[in-house]
C-alpha positions in Angstrom: 48.1 89.4 108.1 47.9 90.4 111.8 45.4 89.6 113.9 42.5 91.4 114.3 39.3 91.5 116.7 35.9 91.1 115.3 32.8 92.7 116.4 29.0 91.8 116.2 26.6 94.7 115.1 23.8 94.4 116.0 21.5 92.0 114.1 19.3 93.0 111.3 15.7 93.8 112.2 13.5 91.4 110.4 15.7 88.5 110.5 15.0 85.2 112.3 16.8 84.8 116.0 16.8 81.4 115.9 18.4 80.1 112.5 22.4 80.0 112.1 24.0 81.4 108.8 24.1 79.5 106.2 26.5 79.9 102.4 24.7 79.9 99.4 28.3 80.6 97.8 31.3 79.1 99.5 35.0 79.9 98.7 36.6 77.4 95.8 40.4 76.2 95.0 41.8 78.6 92.8 45.2 78.8 91.0 47.5 82.0 90.8 48.8 82.5 87.0 51.8 84.5 86.4 50.9 87.7 88.7 47.7 87.8 88.7 45.9 88.2 91.7 42.9 85.9 92.5 39.7 86.6 94.2 37.6 84.5 96.6 33.9 85.4 97.6 31.2 84.1 99.9 27.8 84.7 100.3 25.4 83.3 103.5 22.0 84.1 104.7 21.0 85.3 107.2 24.1 87.0 108.4 24.9 89.7 110.1 28.4 90.1 109.4 31.1 87.3 107.4 34.8 87.7 107.6 38.1 85.6 106.1 40.6 83.4 107.6 43.6 82.9 105.9 45.9 80.0 107.5 44.4 80.6 111.0 44.7 84.2 110.8 41.9 87.3 110.3 42.1 89.2 107.2 42.3 92.8 107.5 38.3 94.8 107.9 39.5 96.8 105.7 40.8 94.4 102.7 37.2 93.1 102.4 34.5 94.2 99.5 30.7 93.7 101.2 28.1 93.8 99.5 24.1 93.5 101.1 20.6 92.3 99.6 17.5 90.7 100.9 16.6 87.3 99.7 13.2 87.8 98.1 11.9 84.0 98.9 12.5 84.3 102.4 13.0 88.1 103.2 16.2 87.2 104.8 18.9 89.6 105.3 22.1 88.4 102.1 25.8 89.2 102.9 28.4 88.7 100.2 31.6 89.4 100.7 35.0 89.4 98.7 38.8 89.5 99.4 41.8 89.3 96.7 44.8 87.4 97.2 48.1 87.9 96.0 51.3 86.0 94.5 53.4 87.7 97.1 51.4 86.7 100.3 51.9 83.2 98.9 55.3 83.3 98.3 55.6 83.8 102.1 54.9 80.6 103.3 56.0 78.6 99.8 57.5 75.6 101.1 56.9 75.9 104.5 52.7 74.8 104.2 49.7 75.6 101.7 48.1 78.7 101.3 44.2 78.4 102.7 41.1 80.7 103.2 37.7 80.1 104.6 35.1 82.2 105.7 33.2 82.7 109.2 29.7 84.1 109.2 28.1 85.1 112.5 24.3 85.7 113.0 22.3 86.5 116.4 22.0 82.7 116.7 26.0 81.9 116.1 28.6 81.3 113.3 29.2 79.1 111.2 32.5 78.4 108.9 32.8 77.5 105.2 35.1 74.9 103.4 38.8 76.1 103.2 39.6 76.9 99.8 43.5 76.1 98.9 45.3 79.0 96.5 48.2 77.5 94.7 50.4 79.0 92.4 50.7 77.9 89.1 53.3 77.1 86.7 54.3 74.6 83.9 57.8 73.8 83.8 59.3 74.1 80.4 61.2 70.7 79.7 59.6 67.7 79.6 61.1 64.6 81.9 60.8 62.0 78.9 60.0 62.9 75.6 59.2 60.8 72.8 62.0 59.5 70.8 62.2 58.0 67.0 61.4 54.3 66.7 62.0 51.8 64.0 59.3 48.9 63.6 58.6 46.1 61.7 54.9 45.9 60.0 52.6 45.0 62.6 54.7 45.4 65.3 53.9 47.1 68.6 55.3 50.7 69.3 54.9 52.9 72.8 56.2 55.7 72.3 57.0 57.5 76.3 55.7 61.0 76.9 56.2 62.7 80.9 55.3 66.2 81.0 56.6 68.7 82.3 56.4 69.4 86.3 53.4 71.5 87.0 50.1 72.8 89.3 47.9 71.9 88.2 48.9 68.7 86.5 49.3 68.9 83.1 46.9 67.7 80.8 48.6 65.8 77.2 47.4 65.1 73.6 49.2 63.7 71.3 49.5 65.4 67.4 50.4 63.1 64.4 52.0 65.4 61.4 50.2 68.3 63.5 46.9 66.8 63.5 45.0 65.8 66.7 45.6 61.6 67.5 42.1 60.5 68.9 41.6 56.9 70.0 38.0 57.5 69.5 38.3 57.4 66.1 41.2 55.3 65.6 40.8 51.4 67.3 44.9 51.0 66.7 46.3 53.8 69.0 45.5 54.3 72.9 46.9 56.6 75.6 48.2 55.2 78.5 47.5 56.9 82.0 51.3 57.8 82.2 50.6 59.3 78.9 52.3 57.3 76.4 51.0 56.8 73.1 50.7 53.0 72.2 50.4 51.5 68.3 49.0 48.1 68.7 50.4 47.5 65.0 52.2 49.6 63.1 51.5 50.3 59.6 52.6 52.1 57.1 50.3 55.1 57.6 51.8 55.0 60.9 54.7 56.5 60.0 54.7 60.3 60.8 55.9 63.1 62.8 54.3 62.4 66.5 54.5 65.0 69.3 53.5 65.3 72.8 51.5 68.1 73.9 51.7 69.1 77.3 48.9 72.2 78.6 47.7 73.8 81.9 45.8 77.1 82.3 49.4 78.6 82.9 51.0 77.2 79.3 51.6 74.9 76.8 54.6 72.7 76.2 55.4 70.7 72.9 58.0 67.8 72.8 60.3 67.7 70.2 58.9 65.9 67.5 59.1 62.3 67.0 60.2 61.9 63.2 62.0 59.0 61.9 65.4 61.0 61.6 68.6 59.3 61.6 70.5 58.6 64.6 73.8 58.0 65.5 74.8 54.1 66.2 77.3 53.9 69.2 81.2 54.6 69.0 83.5 51.9 68.0 86.3 51.0 70.8 89.6 53.5 70.1 92.0 52.2 67.8 95.7 51.4 69.1 97.6 54.3 69.4 99.4 55.1 65.7 102.8 55.2 67.2 104.5 52.9 69.7 106.5 55.4 71.3 105.9 59.2 72.1 102.8 61.1 70.6 100.5 60.0 68.1 96.9 59.7 67.6 93.7 57.1 67.8 90.3 57.3 66.1 87.3 56.0 66.7 83.7 56.1 64.2 80.2 55.6 64.5 77.2 55.3 61.9 74.0 57.0 60.9 72.1 53.3 61.5 70.5 54.0 64.7 67.9 54.3 63.2 68.4 54.8 59.4 66.8 58.0 57.9 63.1 57.2 56.6 60.5 58.9 54.7 62.6 62.1 54.3 64.1 62.2 58.1 67.0 64.3 58.6 70.8 63.1 58.2 72.4 62.7 61.0 74.2 65.9 62.8 77.8 65.9 63.5 81.0 63.8 63.0 81.0 60.4 62.2 84.8 59.7 63.0 86.8 61.6 66.2 90.5 61.8 66.5 92.3 62.2 69.5 95.9 62.6 70.2 97.4 59.6 72.6 101.1 59.2 74.5 102.7 55.9 74.8 105.2 55.7 78.1 108.7 55.3 76.6 110.8 53.4 78.4 113.2 54.8 80.9 116.2 53.6 82.0 118.0 53.3 85.2 120.8 56.0 86.2 123.0 55.5 89.2 123.1 59.0 91.6 125.9 60.7 93.2 127.8 58.8 95.6 127.4 60.1 99.0 129.9 61.1 101.6 132.8 58.6 102.7 131.2 57.4 106.0 133.3 57.2 109.2 136.1 55.2 109.6 134.4 51.8 111.2 135.9 49.1 113.9 137.2 46.8 111.0 139.5 49.5 109.3 136.7 50.3 106.6 134.2 53.0 105.5 131.7 53.1 102.5 129.4 55.1 100.2 126.1 54.5 98.4 124.1 55.7 95.4 120.7 55.0 94.0 119.2 54.1 91.1 117.4 57.2 91.0 118.3 60.0 88.5 115.8 58.3 86.6 114.6 55.4 88.4 113.8 53.1 85.8 110.5 53.0 84.1 107.8 51.7 81.7 109.9 48.3 81.4 113.2 50.5 81.1 116.6 48.2 82.5 117.7 49.0 85.7 121.3 50.2 87.1 124.2 47.9 86.2 127.0 48.0 88.6 127.1 48.0 92.8 125.0 51.0 94.9 127.7 50.4 97.9 130.8 50.9 97.6 133.5 49.8 100.6 137.2 50.4 100.8 140.0 50.7 103.3 140.4 53.3 105.7 143.6 54.8 107.7 142.9 56.6 111.0 144.2 56.3 114.5 141.3 54.1 115.0 143.1 51.5 112.6 146.6 51.9 113.8 146.7 48.0 115.7 146.2 46.5 112.1 150.3 47.0 112.0 150.8 45.0 115.2 152.5 41.6 115.1 151.4 38.3 114.9 152.4 38.0 118.3 149.9 40.8 120.1 146.8 38.9 118.0 147.0 36.2 120.2 147.3 38.2 123.7 144.4 40.2 122.2 142.2 37.2 122.0 143.3 36.1 125.3 141.6 39.2 127.0 138.6 39.5 124.5 138.0 36.0 126.0 138.4 36.7 129.6 136.2 39.7 129.0 133.7 38.1 127.6 133.5 35.4 130.1 133.1 37.8 132.9 130.2 39.4 131.3 128.5 36.5 130.8 128.6 35.5 134.6 127.4 39.0 135.3 124.7 38.8 133.0 123.9 35.3 134.8 123.9 36.6 138.3 121.8 39.4 136.8 119.0 37.3 135.8 118.9 35.3 138.9 118.7 38.0 140.9 115.7 39.7 139.3 113.7 35.8 139.1 114.3 35.8 142.6 112.4 39.5 143.0 110.2 38.4 141.0 110.3 41.3 138.7 109.9 41.1 135.0 111.9 43.1 132.5 110.6 45.1 130.1 110.5 42.7 127.0 109.3 39.9 129.4 105.7 39.2 129.8 103.8 36.1 131.6 100.8 34.1 130.8 98.6 35.9 132.8 98.9 38.9 130.5 96.6 37.8 127.6 93.8 37.4 129.9 93.8 41.0 132.2 92.9 42.8 129.2 95.6 43.6 127.7 97.5 46.0 129.9 100.7 47.1 128.8 104.0 45.8 130.4 105.7 48.5 132.2 109.0 50.0 131.1 112.0 50.0 134.3 114.4 52.7 133.2 117.2 53.1 133.9 118.8 54.7 137.6 120.9 58.2 137.0 124.8 57.0 136.5 124.3 53.7 135.6 125.6 52.8 132.1 124.9 49.8 129.8 121.9 48.7 128.2 119.6 48.4 131.9 116.6 46.5 130.5 116.1 46.8 126.8 112.9 48.6 126.4 110.2 50.0 123.7 111.2 53.5 122.7 108.1 55.9 123.4 106.9 58.0 120.7 109.6 59.8 118.2 111.2 63.0 120.1 109.9 61.5 123.4 112.4 58.7 123.7 114.8 58.1 127.0 118.3 58.6 125.8 120.5 55.1 127.6 123.8 55.8 127.7 125.3 52.6 125.8 128.9 53.4 126.9 130.0 54.6 123.3 129.9 57.8 121.6 126.9 58.2 119.5 126.2 61.6 117.0 124.2 63.9 118.5 120.4 64.3 117.2 119.9 60.4 117.7 118.8 57.7 120.0 119.2 54.3 120.3 116.1 52.3 121.7 115.2 48.8 123.1 116.0 46.5 119.7 114.7 43.2 118.1 116.7 42.8 115.3 120.9 43.3 115.4 121.7 45.9 113.0 125.3 46.6 111.8 125.3 50.2 110.4 122.6 52.0 108.6 122.4 54.7 105.9 119.9 57.3 107.2 118.5 60.6 105.8 117.9 62.1 109.0 121.5 63.1 110.3 124.3 65.0 108.2 126.7 62.6 107.8 126.4 58.4 107.7 128.1 56.7 110.2 128.9 53.4 111.3 127.4 51.7 114.3 128.9 49.4 116.4 128.2 45.7 117.2 126.1 46.5 120.6 124.1 43.6 120.3 120.3 44.3 119.2 119.0 47.4 118.9 117.0 50.1 116.8 118.2 53.8 115.7 115.5 56.1 115.5 115.6 59.7 114.9 115.3 62.2 117.4 112.6 64.3 117.0 113.9 67.8 116.1 113.1 67.9 112.6 110.3 70.0 111.8 107.4 69.4 109.4 108.9 73.0 107.3 112.2 71.3 107.2 110.7 68.3 105.8 109.1 70.3 103.5 112.4 71.9 102.3 113.6 68.7 101.9 111.0 67.2 99.8 111.2 70.7 97.2 114.2 68.5 96.1 112.0 65.7 94.9 110.4 65.5 91.7 106.9 64.5 92.9 107.5 67.5 95.5 105.4 69.9 92.6 102.0 68.1 92.9 102.0 68.4 97.2 100.6 71.4 98.9 103.3 74.4 99.8 101.9 74.6 103.3 102.3 72.7 106.4 99.1 72.6 108.5 97.6 69.6 106.9 100.7 67.6 107.0 102.2 65.3 109.3 105.6 63.7 108.9 107.4 60.6 110.7 111.1 58.8 110.3 109.5 54.5 110.6 110.9 51.7 111.0 109.9 47.8 110.9 108.2 48.7 114.4 105.6 51.0 112.2 103.3 53.8 113.2 100.6 56.1 112.5 100.6 60.0 111.3 97.3 61.9 111.9 96.6 65.4 110.8 94.5 66.4 113.7 91.0 67.4 113.5 90.7 65.7 110.0 89.5 61.8 110.8 92.8 61.4 108.6 95.5 58.9 109.2 97.8 56.1 108.6 98.8 53.4 110.2 101.9 51.5 109.0 101.5 47.9 110.8 104.5 46.4 112.5 106.6 44.9 110.0 105.4 46.7 107.2 108.7 48.3 106.1 111.2 46.2 105.6 113.7 45.3 108.5 117.4 47.5 107.9 115.3 49.8 106.2 113.7 53.1 107.8 111.3 55.5 105.5 110.7 59.1 106.1 106.6 59.0 105.5 104.3 61.6 105.1 100.7 62.5 105.0 98.9 64.9 103.3 95.4 66.5 102.9 94.7 68.1 99.6 92.4 71.1 99.2 90.1 70.4 96.3 91.2 73.1 94.3 95.2 72.1 94.2 94.7 68.7 92.2 92.4 68.2 89.2 89.8 65.1 90.2 87.6 64.6 86.9 84.3 63.8 87.3 81.8 62.4 84.6 78.4 62.1 84.5 76.7 61.5 88.0 79.7 60.6 89.7 80.7 62.8 92.5 83.7 63.2 95.3 82.7 61.3 98.7 85.6 61.7 100.3 88.7 64.3 100.8 92.0 63.8 98.4 94.9 62.4 100.5 98.4 61.7 99.9 100.7 59.7 101.7 104.2 58.6 100.5 106.9 58.9 99.1 105.4 56.5 96.2 107.1 53.7 95.1 108.0 52.6 98.5 108.1 48.9 99.3 105.5 48.1 101.8 106.1 44.2 102.6 102.2 44.5 104.4 99.6 46.6 104.2 99.2 50.1 105.5 96.0 51.2 106.3 94.6 54.9 105.6 91.6 56.1 107.2 89.2 59.3 105.8 85.9 60.1 106.7 83.1 60.1 103.1 79.6 61.8 103.2 77.8 59.1 101.5 74.8 57.0 102.3 76.2 53.9 100.9 73.4 51.3 99.7 74.1 48.7 96.6 71.2 49.9 94.9 71.7 53.3 95.0 75.6 53.5 94.7 78.6 52.5 92.4 81.6 53.5 94.7 84.9 53.5 93.5 88.7 53.7 95.1 90.5 56.2 92.7 94.5 56.7 92.7 96.3 59.1 90.7 99.3 57.4 88.8 102.8 58.8 88.9 101.5 60.4 85.3 99.0 62.3 86.4 96.1 60.6 85.5 93.3 59.1 88.0 92.6 55.1 87.9 90.1 53.0 89.4 91.9 50.6 91.3 88.7 48.9 93.5 85.1 48.9 92.8 83.2 48.5 96.7 81.2 45.6 96.6 82.7 44.1 93.7 85.6 41.4 94.1 88.6 43.0 93.9 90.7 42.7 90.9 94.4 43.3 92.9 95.7 42.0 96.3 97.1 45.6 96.6 94.5 47.5 97.7 91.0 46.8 99.5 88.6 49.5 101.4 86.5 49.2 104.2 83.6 51.3 104.3 81.8 52.2 107.3 79.2 54.8 108.2 81.5 57.5 108.7 84.9 56.7 107.6 86.2 54.3 105.3 89.6 52.2 105.9 92.0 51.6 102.8 94.5 48.4 102.9 97.3 49.7 100.4 100.3 48.0 99.5 101.6 51.3 97.5 101.3 54.5 99.0 100.3 57.5 96.6 97.1 59.7 96.1 93.8 58.7 96.8 90.1 59.9 96.5 86.6 58.2 96.7 84.4 58.3 93.9 80.8 57.4 93.8 78.6 57.0 90.8 74.4 57.1 91.7 72.5 54.8 90.2 69.0 56.0 91.2 67.3 59.2 92.1 67.4 58.2 95.8 71.1 58.5 96.3 71.7 60.7 98.7 75.2 62.3 100.0 75.5 63.9 103.8 75.7 67.6 104.1 76.4 69.5 107.1 74.6 72.8 107.2 76.7 75.5 109.8 75.8 78.8 110.7 78.8 81.9 111.0 77.7 85.2 112.2 80.0 87.8 113.2 81.1 88.1 117.1 80.4 91.9 116.8 77.9 94.0 115.0 79.6 97.8 114.8 76.8 98.7 112.0 73.5 98.1 111.6 73.8 95.5 109.0 74.3 92.1 109.7 75.3 89.4 107.9 74.4 85.2 108.8 76.5 83.0 106.1 74.7 79.2 105.7 77.5 76.7 104.3 76.8 73.8 102.6 79.6 71.4 103.5 80.5 67.4 102.7 79.8 65.9 105.9 83.8 64.9 106.4 85.6 67.0 109.2 88.6 68.3 107.2 86.0 70.3 105.4 84.7 71.6 108.5 88.1 72.3 110.0 89.0 74.5 106.5 85.8 76.7 106.8 86.3 77.3 111.2 89.4 78.5 110.1 88.2 80.8 107.4 85.9 82.1 109.4 88.3 82.9 112.4 90.2 84.8 109.7 86.6 86.6 108.6 86.0 87.4 112.1 82.7 85.2 112.3 82.0 82.8 115.2 80.3 79.5 114.9 76.1 79.8 115.9 75.2 76.4 117.4 76.1 72.6 116.4 76.3 72.2 112.7 73.3 70.3 111.2 72.8 67.1 108.8 70.7 67.4 105.8 70.3 64.7 103.5 71.1 65.6 99.5 69.3 63.3 97.1 70.4 62.9 93.5 66.9 64.6 92.4 68.5 67.2 90.3 66.9 70.2 92.1 68.4 73.0 94.0 68.8 73.2 97.3 66.9 76.6 98.7 67.2 78.4 101.6 64.9 81.1 103.1 64.7 83.3 106.1 61.4 84.2 108.5 60.0 85.0 112.0 62.2 87.8 112.4 60.9 90.4 114.9 60.0 93.0 111.9 60.0 96.0 114.6 63.4 95.3 115.0 64.9 93.6 111.7 64.5 93.5 108.1 65.7 91.4 105.4 67.4 93.1 102.6 67.2 90.4 100.5 64.7 90.8 97.4 63.9 87.7 96.8 61.8 84.9 99.6 64.5 83.1 99.1 67.8 81.7 98.2 69.1 78.7 95.7 72.5 76.4 95.3 72.7 75.0 91.8 72.3 71.1 92.0 75.5 70.4 90.4 77.6 72.5 92.5 76.6 71.0 95.6 76.8 67.2 93.8 79.5 67.6 92.4 81.8 67.8 95.7 84.8 70.1 94.4 83.0 73.2 95.3 84.0 73.0 99.8 83.0 76.7 100.8 79.2 76.8 98.9 77.4 79.2 101.3 74.7 81.7 100.8 74.8 84.9 102.9 71.2 86.5 104.3 72.1 90.1 104.6 69.7 91.9 107.4 69.4 95.4 109.4 68.5 96.8 112.4 66.3 99.6 112.6 67.9 100.9 116.0 71.6 100.6 116.6 70.3 99.6 119.9 69.5 96.4 118.9 71.5 93.5 120.2 69.3 90.2 119.8 68.1 88.2 117.0 65.6 85.4 117.2 64.8 84.0 113.6 64.1 80.6 111.9 66.3 79.6 108.8 65.2 76.9 106.7 66.7 74.8 104.4 64.9 72.3 101.5 65.6 70.5 98.5 62.3 70.0 96.6 61.3 67.0 95.4 59.5 66.2 92.3 56.1 65.7 93.5 56.7 69.1 95.8 57.2 68.0 99.2 60.1 69.1 101.1 62.2 68.3 103.9 63.9 71.0 106.4 66.2 72.0 108.8 65.5 74.6 111.5 68.1 77.0 112.8 67.0 79.0 116.0 69.2 82.3 116.7 68.3 83.7 120.0 70.2 86.1 122.5 71.0 82.3 124.0 72.7 80.6 120.9 74.1 83.7 119.1 77.3 83.9 120.5 77.6 80.2 121.7 81.6 79.0 122.0 80.6 75.6 119.6 84.1 74.1 119.0 84.3 71.3 116.9 85.3 67.9 119.0 88.6 66.9 118.8 88.7 62.9 118.0 92.7 62.9 117.7 94.6 63.0 120.5 98.7 62.8 120.5 101.1 64.3 118.5 100.4 63.5 114.7 103.3 61.4 114.6 103.4 58.3 116.8 106.2 55.9 116.3 106.7 52.5 117.6 104.9 50.5 120.2 103.3 53.9 121.6 101.6 54.5 118.5 99.0 51.1 118.7 96.8 49.8 122.0 97.6 46.0 121.9 101.3 45.6 123.2 103.9 44.1 120.8 104.3 40.5 123.0 100.7 40.2 123.0 100.0 40.8 119.5 102.5 38.9 118.2 101.6 35.7 120.8 97.4 36.4 119.3 98.9 36.1 115.9 100.9 33.0 116.4 98.3 31.3 118.4 95.0 32.4 115.8 96.8 32.3 112.2 96.6 28.0 112.2 93.9 26.4 112.0 92.4 25.7 115.4 90.4 23.2 116.7 86.9 23.7 117.1 86.7 26.7 115.0 89.3 28.6 117.2 91.0 30.6 114.9 91.1 34.2 113.1 88.1 33.6 111.6 86.0 33.2 115.0 88.0 36.1 115.7 86.4 38.3 113.1 83.2 36.8 113.9 83.5 38.4 117.3 84.3 41.4 115.8 81.7 41.7 112.9 84.4 41.6 110.7 83.2 38.2 109.1 81.9 40.0 106.0 85.7 40.3 105.1 87.0 36.7 105.3 88.2 36.6 102.0 90.3 39.4 101.7 92.2 38.4 105.6 92.6 34.8 103.7 94.8 36.2 100.8 97.5 37.7 103.3 100.2 35.6 105.4 99.0 36.5 108.2 95.0 37.2 108.7 95.0 37.9 112.0 97.0 40.9 111.8 95.3 42.4 109.0 92.5 42.0 112.2 94.4 43.7 114.7 95.7 46.2 112.5 91.9 47.2 111.7 91.2 47.6 114.6 94.3 49.6 115.5 93.2 52.1 112.9 89.2 52.0 113.8 89.6 52.1 117.5 92.6 54.7 118.1 92.9 56.6 120.5 89.7 55.6 122.4 89.6 51.7 121.8 88.5 49.7 124.5 91.0 46.9 124.9 88.9 45.3 127.6 86.1 44.8 124.6 88.9 43.0 122.5 90.8 41.4 125.4 86.6 39.3 126.2 86.8 38.4 122.5 89.7 36.9 122.1 89.1 35.3 125.7 85.8 33.9 124.3 87.7 32.4 121.1 90.0 30.6 123.6 87.1 29.0 125.5 86.9 26.8 122.3 90.5 25.3 123.1 91.6 25.5 126.2 95.4 25.7 125.3 95.3 28.0 122.8 96.8 31.0 125.1 99.5 28.5 127.1 102.5 30.3 127.6 105.2 28.5 128.9 107.9 29.9 131.2 110.9 29.5 128.6 108.6 31.5 126.1 108.7 34.3 128.6 
């Protein structure tokens, strides 16, 4: 109702001028049944005027029905007023506050207010929250038949029927009804065998539960029998009996089948077979060339035999490089002497260079002194070679893939490849990045890197020849790719919070892997969920599957669960090669395998895995207090050429990848983000999510929705498999010149007791077209290779590992470092690995890249070092 002014009339002649009005009749609480309006009345004397005020606003004068009379006993004037309240008036503020009205009466002496009368919409749900079930008990044993009536306003009253006759505890001392409406039989008698029905009723309706007759009930299913075949497709069965309970006193027999059959498939062993030989390599310095093949067409699986025979074939070759092979024996001694002289000259030159560098006080790229350990892990600078110099001057680490320094090694190298500072000697490698395999001359220590000319599109095209490619997404937007060796590296999908850390020495030395990281859309991968299970994270693939890792890689991704042991059972699922999803880890329980481990934090989880594959985090709620985080996001058109204007409210899982997808979708639709997203905790209470719009200026805008609110079904949100759930509010401008909108959007989930929690969005001229962007937490290229992928310098990392892995005096070892970094709850996992310190540093790298504070880590290491003064002593020989 609009605000109304009230004018006080002249007092009626004969009224006592010094009396305040008092109420003979005050408005009382009422319930609206279905669509019938309710009437509120009040009567006061002496009164010159009476008006109703509802929810703080005066009711319009024309909506009052007024009657005047005179009190026969006192002769004072009496006024009685009535109004009607409709269901639409109450629903208009439903969920925000309760609807109330009160009377205000005037006399010449002042005003008096009546009590507040609350108007509520009466209802009674159809379904009982808990119904009585059949029970079989022994004679004289007590029994309780529970009944929780449907939700309703006013609360339903409960009565019990036995064979359609009312059960009256006042007439039978053997029965009574608890305050929770359960029927209790103190001692069961043969006469108590009957059909019991719970009846709930209020002013709206009367509901009956299903009768608790002694009908037959099925026992639990037996375990599935073994598959009928040992190889291939067969069948298995399980059975149940009608003994829980057995039908009594004419009760109905169980309905349904007592035997179930299902198809099963036993994996047949597949023997491995060789692929085609690769092309012959170029002729090497030893007058040989080689070719290789793999046991991959098919690879052995399910216990099949491995391929027999060599995987590498070497033979002599004839070319100009081998012409010296025909030289006589007399030339051999000459060549040997020349080589010896050359080696001596090179050694003398190296000694001179080292002496000169020592006098100059400079450090080479792979040399560090003890001060590095206490200087906040400052990276050691790389001294680049000057232009025109040849040879390897100051070996250094290769930076990011595709951004390395091409050093002149004095030998011819194939185009498209880089040679970086080495850690281990390598004679030759088979690399998939080049068009033709080639031999690497013995140039000392070195590692071969693929130059960053291969695009993700080229990589996807190459993947199309692999058997696992059919389950990967066809686009390249949510994929990262890199080529890695034993130095490790990192893959990141920008703006999703998803990354894969490959620590140093996770890839065997001498191996080079092409690794991908992919984010799947939920509609692309069928993840079966049962019962109260819900998807808590994105579905992520890293591969190729089946590669050998000697240390766990760390897969980082976001999640949307408010985790607690009493409310959630959370499992890590991995898809097998056959396409089925398997539980590989239950969080909070002792791990049954050393292949997987998961560190769950408030916003993200970090999965340690020695086997690459497809992963997802799935939760099962254990109570109705379990909740997921939703992110509520508003979008609206950037321009409004027509009279209609749509506001879209998305309800997303609170992970960065889903928000990124929605923003990309809205960019295609021409929508723009309104303000920053809001977080809402959605409970497992089986109640839907409701959305409504309020406080629009009625003179400028109107809503085209017929209902007062919109709903998103509970299970659509809870499963987590429908990523882009949203409601659209269609508004209409009453004038084409209107360009400003101010309103409120309320979002709430109604709980069982009628309370609600809300999120309030304000849309105004200042915020309507605000340019809000998603914070970009990922900095740098999607693929980082080698030392540039890590915050901790390689030499410092190795020194910390060698110092903290052995048990230290006074506890100065990796356990103390874990406590300093608040990781002491994972000590058993760290202890199961060959290098616990490496696991701690790997987890620190995964959690803090690229914005980690090395000074804080250095301080933690320094505190550990104080417990043992000789912990980080670095000798000059070690440098």
